[in-house]
C-alpha positions in Angstrom: 4.2 17.1 -0.5 7.9 16.8 -0.8 8.0 13.0 -0.3 5.2 12.1 -2.7 6.6 9.9 -5.4 10.0 9.6 -3.8 11.6 6.2 -3.5 12.7 5.8 0.1 14.9 2.9 1.3 14.6 2.2 5.0 17.3 0.2 6.6 16.1 -1.6 9.8 18.7 -2.8 12.2 18.4 -4.8 15.5 17.2 -2.2 18.0 14.1 -4.3 18.7 12.7 -2.1 21.3 12.3 0.6 18.7 10.4 -1.4 16.1 7.0 -0.5 17.4 7.9 3.2 17.0 9.3 2.8 13.5 6.1 1.2 12.1 3.9 4.4 12.4 6.7 6.4 10.7 6.7 3.9 7.7 2.9 4.3 7.6 3.3 8.1 7.5 5.8 7.9 4.6 3.4 5.6 2.6 0.4 7.9 3.4 2.4 10.8 2.0 2.8 9.0 -1.3 6.3 7.7 -0.9 7.4 4.3 -2.2 9.1 2.7 0.7 11.5 -0.2 0.3 12.6 -2.0 3.4 16.2 -3.3 3.9 16.6 -5.5 6.9 19.8 -6.4 8.7 20.3 -10.1 9.3 19.4 -9.6 13.0 16.3 -7.7 12.3 15.2 -10.3 9.8 15.8 -13.4 12.0 15.9 -12.7 15.7 12.8 -13.3 17.8 13.1 -11.0 20.9 11.0 -10.1 23.9 9.6 -7.3 21.7 8.1 -9.7 19.1 8.8 -12.4 16.5 10.8 -11.6 13.4 8.3 -13.2 11.0 5.5 -11.1 12.4 7.5 -7.9 12.0 8.4 -8.8 8.5 4.7 -9.4 7.6 3.7 -6.0 9.1 6.4 -4.2 7.1 5.4 -5.9 3.9 1.7 -5.2 4.4 2.5 -1.5 4.9 5.0 -1.1 2.0 3.8 -3.8 -0.4 7.4 -4.0 -1.6 9.7 -7.0 -1.4 12.1 -6.8 1.5 15.8 -6.6 0.7 17.5 -9.1 3.1 20.8 -10.0 1.5 24.1 -8.2 0.8 23.8 -9.3 -2.8 20.4 -7.7 -3.3 21.5 -4.5 -1.6 24.7 -4.0 -3.6 22.9 -2.7 -6.8 20.9 0.0 -5.0 23.3 2.8 -5.9 24.3 1.8 -9.4 20.6 1.1 -10.3 19.5 4.4 -8.8 16.8 2.6 -6.8 16.3 5.2 -4.0 16.1 9.0 -3.8 17.0 8.8 -0.1 18.0 6.1 2.4 17.0 6.1 6.1 18.5 3.8 8.7 15.9 3.5 11.4 16.6 2.3 14.0 20.4 2.6 13.6 22.2 0.7 16.3 25.5 1.7 17.7 27.0 -1.4 16.0 25.7 -0.3 12.6 26.8 3.2 13.2 30.3 2.1 14.1 30.6 -0.1 11.1 29.2 2.6 8.7 31.8 5.0 10.2 34.5 2.5 9.5 33.4 1.6 6.0 32.4 -2.0 6.9 29.7 -3.5 4.8 28.8 -6.9 6.3 25.0 -6.5 6.5 22.4 -5.7 3.9 21.7 -2.3 5.6 25.4 -1.3 5.5 25.8 -2.4 1.9 22.6 -0.5 1.0 24.0 2.7 2.7 27.4 2.3 1.0 25.9 1.7 -2.4 23.6 4.7 -2.0 26.3 7.0 -0.8 28.4 5.9 -3.7 26.1 7.8 -6.1 26.1 10.9 -3.8 22.6 10.6 -2.4 21.5 11.3 1.2 21.6 8.8 4.0 19.7 9.6 7.2 20.6 8.1 10.5 18.0 7.6 13.3 20.1 6.4 16.2 19.1 4.1 19.0 22.2 3.2 21.0 23.1 2.7 24.6 26.6 4.0 24.1 26.1 7.2 22.0 28.0 9.2 24.7 30.5 6.4 25.2 32.4 4.4 22.6 30.1 5.5 19.8 30.5 9.2 20.4 33.5 9.3 18.0 31.4 7.6 15.3 28.6 10.1 15.6 31.1 12.9 15.2 32.7 11.2 12.2 29.4 10.5 10.4 28.1 14.0 11.2 31.0 15.4 9.3 30.6 13.0 6.3 29.1 14.3 3.1 25.5 13.2 2.4 24.9 11.8 5.9 22.3 13.5 8.0 20.8 12.7 11.5 17.3 12.6 12.8 17.5 14.8 15.9 18.4 12.8 19.0 18.8 13.1 22.7 19.3 11.2 25.9 16.5 8.8 26.6 17.3 7.9 30.3 20.2 9.9 31.7 19.7 8.6 35.2 20.1 4.8 34.6 21.6 4.9 31.1 23.7 8.1 30.9 25.4 7.2 27.6 22.2 6.2 25.8 20.7 8.3 23.1 17.8 7.8 20.7 16.4 9.7 17.8 13.2 11.7 18.1 11.2 9.4 15.8 8.6 12.1 15.1 11.2 14.1 13.3 11.9 11.5 10.6 9.7 13.0 8.0 11.0 16.6 8.3 14.6 15.3 8.5 14.0 13.4 5.2 12.5 16.5 3.6 15.4 18.7 4.6 18.0 16.1 3.6 16.5 16.0 0.1 17.5 19.7 -0.1 21.0 18.9 1.2 20.3 20.4 4.7 20.6 19.0 8.2 17.5 19.7 10.3 18.3 21.7 13.4 18.7 21.4 16.3 20.3 18.0 16.0 20.5 17.4 19.7 17.3 17.9 21.5 
């Protein structure tokens, strides 16, 4: 298995409605023998939402990965220089995180982890979940798509009738996207 023995960082941002879909993917990665290291944005770490309490989510993630969660910018900064991960996945990646990554802003642990990881020329994978992918964030998707070492989990519109600008990643494509990105390739088709 391609992911067996790989050190995979997973940046989790505040698309709370996606958390229940991300958990089975983290389980899959661990079952395939990957070492998974969670990096949580400040919002993912602290906000209780209608989708669940932050402390419960943190416990679930720790129970699956058995690795200490990275929850501060200071702890995320050495990721690249210390060669901690083979690959870094941001799932879910909110429009806010995507816009900041596209602009080089590093004001959360997830963004610092991505910047630090990119700094040593390793792949970062984006699994988007944003209500404005075809609106204000469209330019950020284009910018990141054309950035070296950034890859996307295939994505599409999730509700074109009531949320015409919204797009989400096909979560079931996370594992094959990671495998291809480790070979320096973008899985196709990107838009599904």
